[in-house]
N, C-alpha and C positions, 0 to 999 in steps of 0.2 A: 207517840205517833203524830206523824206530820202529812198533810194533805194538801196537795196545789189544786185549786180550783180555778179553770180558765174561762174566761168571759170574753164575749165579742167587744171589738171596738168600733162596730159598724152601726151607724145610726138611721140609715136612708133606705125606706122600704120601695126599692125599685124606683119606677118614676112616678109613684103615686103621689108624691109630694107629703107623705105622712112620714112619723119617724118610727123607728123600730131599735132593736138593741137586745139585751137579754131580758128574759121573762123573770121576774121578781121571786114568785114562789119556786121556781127551779133553783134560784140562788138561797133564799131564806130557808127552806124546808132541808134540804141537805147539811146548810152551814150549821144549823141548830143540832141537827143529828150529830154531826163530828163534834162539834163544841161539847156538847152535854155529855158526849162519851169522853171528854177529857183531851180530845185531839187539838194540836195547834194547826190554823189553817191559814193558807198565804193564798192571796187572790193575785191572778195574772191576768193580763190582756196584750193584745199586739201592739197597741200604741202606749201603755202604761197609763197611770193617772186614773181619773173617773171614767169609767166605761158607762155607755148610755144606757139608760133604762128604758124599755119599751113603755110608753106612757099608758098604753092600755092595760098592761099588767098591775097597775097601781089603782086602777078603777074600784069602786067598791064592791062590783060584782065578782072580781076575782081576787079579791082580798082574803086571807084565812089569818087564823090566829098566828101563824109564824111570820107572815108579811108584817102584820102589825107589830109583832115584836121586834123585827128587823128594823123597821122604820123607826121604832121608839129607842133604838139601841146606839147610842153615841159611839160606841167602841167600834161596832159592825161599820157605822157609816164611815168612821175615820179610815178604817181598813179597806173598804171600798172606794175612798176617794184618792188612794195611794196604791193601786195596783202595780206591780212589778211589770216592766216590759218583758213579753215572752221570750223574745231572741234572746235573751241574757239568761235563761235558765235552762238546766238540765233535769233529768230524774234525780240526781243525786241529792241526798239528804230528805228525800221526800218517800213515803211508803206507799202512795197511790196518787192518781190523778183524777180529776173528777171534771166534766164538761157540763154546766147547764146549757140550756137552749135558749130558746127565743130565735126569732128570723134571722138575727143580725148574724150568727156563724156562719149561714148558708153564702153570704158575701165574702166575708174576710176570712175566718178559720179554716174553712173548707179549702183554701187555695193559699193557705200559708205555709212555707216549708219549715219555718221554725215549730208550728204545729204538728205536722206531719212527722217529723223527726221526733219529737217528744213524743207522740205517741208509740212510735215504732222503737225506740229505745227504752221506753218504760216497760214494754212487754217483753221486750227482748231481756231485760233485766231481772224478770221475774216478778214483776209488780203489777197490780191490777190498774186497768183504766176502766172508768164508768163514763158514760154518755146517754144524755136524756133528751126526749123531745125532738128538736131539730137537731141536736148536736151529732147524733150518730151520723148524719151527713158529711159531717168533718171527716170521716173515715174514708171518703170518696178516692183520694190519692195515696193512701197509705198501703204498703206492701208488707207482705210476710217475708222472710228469708227465702230466697230464692225468685223473689220479684212478682208472685202472683198477688192480686188483691188481697189485703188483710181479710176482710171478710169473706173471702169465697170459702163455701163450705162450712161457714160458722154460723151458729144460731144467732139471729139478732132482730132486734124490734127498733120502732122510731115512730115520728109522727106520721101517722097514715094518709093516704091519698083522700080517704074520706073526711078525716079531720082537717086536711088542707082545704078540701073543696068547702067544708063547712064554714070556714072562717074567709072564704071568697077569694084566697089568695094563690089558687092553682096557676094562675097566669101571671103572675106576678113575682113569684120566687124563681131565682135561677135553675133550680131542680127541685123534683118531689122526693123526699126523703126516701120512702119507700121504693119508688122504682130505682133510685141510684144504688141503694142496698142490694136490690135483686138483680141489677145490672152486673154488679161486681160479684156475683154468684154467692151473696147472702142467703142463707135459709131464713127467710123473713115471716115472722108469727106476729099474731095481734090480738089484743082483746077488743070489746066494743069500743066505739068513741068515747074518749073521755074517762076510760076505765082504768085503774092503775094496772100496770102491767109491766113485769120486768123480766128480762131472759139473761141468763149466765151462761156464758161458753168459756170455760176455762178462766183465764185472767180478764177477759173481756165482758162487760156488763152494759146492758142498753136497756133503757126505759122508755115507754111509748109517748108518753104526754106528760103535761106539768103534774097531775096528779101521782105520777109513777116517781118524780122526783125523789121525795123522802124514802118510799121503800128501796128505790136504787141505792141510796146512800147507806141505808141499813143493810142491804145484801153486801155492800162494799164493805162494811165493818164486819160482817160475819165470813166473808173472804179472808180479811186481814188475821181474825181471830184463829182461822184453821190453817193458816201458812206455817 
């Protein structure tokens, strides 16, 4: 089993002067769900090399046992330091694709033709795609066969408007994940703020927030096992 994880290369939080990137828990929790299940994990990003970590995600209040495990894992750090360029990859050779969130993907992956192509072709090949927290926003330009929005009529979730409001970034982000999924016809549902929540619609799996990243990875493994 081989799983591709796609991370952001974007490190600037709008015009706030603050840094952003990927959210550590949303990489670490799925990474170890996959590794502990015996999967091979490949990391990719638009620019390749070491992707930017949202510095807030490594603060003590957001640390978990798995984020601490990741930070102490020399092998994991070496893999993170040398991500593959996204535009040189296809779904060939991979069983599934997983997108961690963080605010960064709203700026780069959401507009990246290589990312859109990867999502569309992976699903068309009958392989699952999982996106958590802000990463479901990356679906905004993806289309289904026939040209309609990929999420139209599909059950989805993602970082909610109330969660974005709680972190004070509603007017900073280029778009709100919940609003964008609904605008494209997605059947959006959610749990309470910060509660784990995962939605499956065929090969498309989405998770609401950081706490949903591990459960979403487990759901992906279940989907692969049932294929």
